[in-house]
N, C-alpha and C positions, 0 to 999 in steps of 0.2 A: 521852890522851883523858879528860876529867873524868867522874866518876861521875854518873849521871842522878839528879836530885833529884825524887822522885815526890810530894813533899808538895803540889804545886800541881795534880797530875793529878786529874781527876774520876773517881769510882769508880762502877761499876755492878756488879750481881750478877745473873748469869743462871744459873738452876738450881744455885745455891750456889757458883758459880765467880766470883771477883772479876775484873773487866775494868777496866783503866785506860784513860782517854781523855786524849789530849794536851790540855794547856791552851792550845795555840797552834793556830789554824786559818787556812786560806787566807782572805784578805780577802773573796773572792767567797762563801765559805761563810757568813761573818758577814753580809754584805750580803743574801744570799738569805734567811737567817733573819729579818733585820730587816724585809725587804719582806713576807714572809709574816705576821709579827707585826702589822705595820701593817694589812694587809687584814683579819685576824681581829679585832684590837682595835677597829678602827673599827666593824665590824659588831656586835660584842658589847657595846659601851658601853651601860651601863644594863641589861644582861640578866643572868640568873643565871649563865650559863656564863662562864668566864674563860679567857684565853689566857696561856700562860707560855712564855718561851724556856728555854734550857738552864740554868736556875738553880733548878729545883725537883726534888727526888727524888720519884719515884712508886713507892710500895710496892704491888706487885701481889698479895702474899699476906701473911697475918698473921704467918707465921714469918720474914718478911724475907729469904727465900732468893732473891727475885726483886725487885730494884728497879732502876729505870733513870732516866736523866736525858736525856730526848729533846730534840732540837733545838727542837721546838715541841709543846705539848700543849694540848688544849682540855678543861677540867675543869668538870663541870657539877653536882657534888653538894657543896654547901657543908659538909655534915656530915663529909666525908672529909678535910678539911684539919686539920693539926696543926702545931705549931711545927717538926716534923721533915720535913714534906712533905705529900704527898697519899697517903692510904691507901685505895685502891680502884681501880676500873677506869675509865680515862679514856674519854671519848666519841670522841676523835680524837687520834692521835699522828702526828707528821711527823718524818721523819729526812731531813736533807740529807746526801747521800752524800759522804763524803770518800774519797779514794783509799786511805787507810790502814785504813778500816773497812768496805769494801764487803761482805765476807762477813758481818760482824756485823749490818749493817743488812738485807741481802737475805735472809739465811738465819736466823741466830740470833734476831734481834729479830722478824722476820716470824713465825717459829714460836712465839715466846714470846707475842707480842701476840694471835695467833690462839688459842693455848691458853687464855689468860686472858679472852678475850672482848672485846677492844678492838673497838668497832663499826667503826671506819674507820682505815686506815693509809695514809699517803702516803709514797712514796719520791720524793725530789726530787733531780735531778742538774743542777747548775748548769753543768757542762761541756757536756753534750748538750742542755741547756735543755729538760728533760722532767720531767713529773710523772706518776707511776703512782698511781692511786687504787684501793685495795683495800677492799672492803666485806665484812663478815662475814655469810655466809649459811649457815645450818645448821652452824655451828661451823667453817666453812672460809672462807678469804678467796677472793673472786673478783675478777678485775680488772674494775672497773667502767668505768674510763676511763683512757686513756693519751693525754696531749697533749704536743705539742712545738712550739716556735717554729721555723718554717722561714723561710728568706730568700726573696726574690723569685725567684731563679734556681730554687730547688727547687719553688716554687709553680707555676712555668711548666710543669714536666714532669708535674704532676698531671693526671689525667683530669678532665673536667668533673664527673663524679660525686664524685671525691676532693676537688676544690675546694669543691663544695657541702657536703660533709660535714666539711671541715676546720674546726676550732675551736681556740682557745687558752684556752677557759674550762673551769674545773673547778668543779663544784657539789658541795659537801659534802652527803652524804645526810642528815646530822643537822640541817641548816639548809636548809629548802626555798627560801629566798629569797636566799641568799648565792651570789654568783658571783665566783670568783677568776680574773682574766685573767692568765695566766702572762707575758704581755708586760710586766706591771707588776712581776713578781717577778724576772725576769732582766734 
């Protein structure tokens, strides 16, 4: 078996520990990121905030002990950009869960983003077609909304009350008039 060539891996640092991310992802992972990017980029066109896919390093502290390369980030402070990345706290971060990094996204990054005060964090799962939206309240994330795409058979077993409450729309709290319909994402 040949040795693994790590030079193409993306690098993150969480609490001083280097974490490598595979440069190869499931095509559905990339498609999901692309669809999310399109929804945010269309809305943000001409606005101060910008959306980035997994091609920008975000430095959460001045010591550079914590930097990440999220799947999608919404960055709203132009003064925080440099040639090396973004040095500050993002307004919203989105991670599309890969089976190889569930623990990192659900636990390590969740706690890291909460600790540094990222206002909103979304966990997106293309396999189960769900989005969990976490919002920072009093320095702790609360689950604001969880949405899922369900098929007609599942919808038939919902009670009337459940059908009335069912939605596939997520509204970022940082933008009051943006609605992201997850049927357009998955």
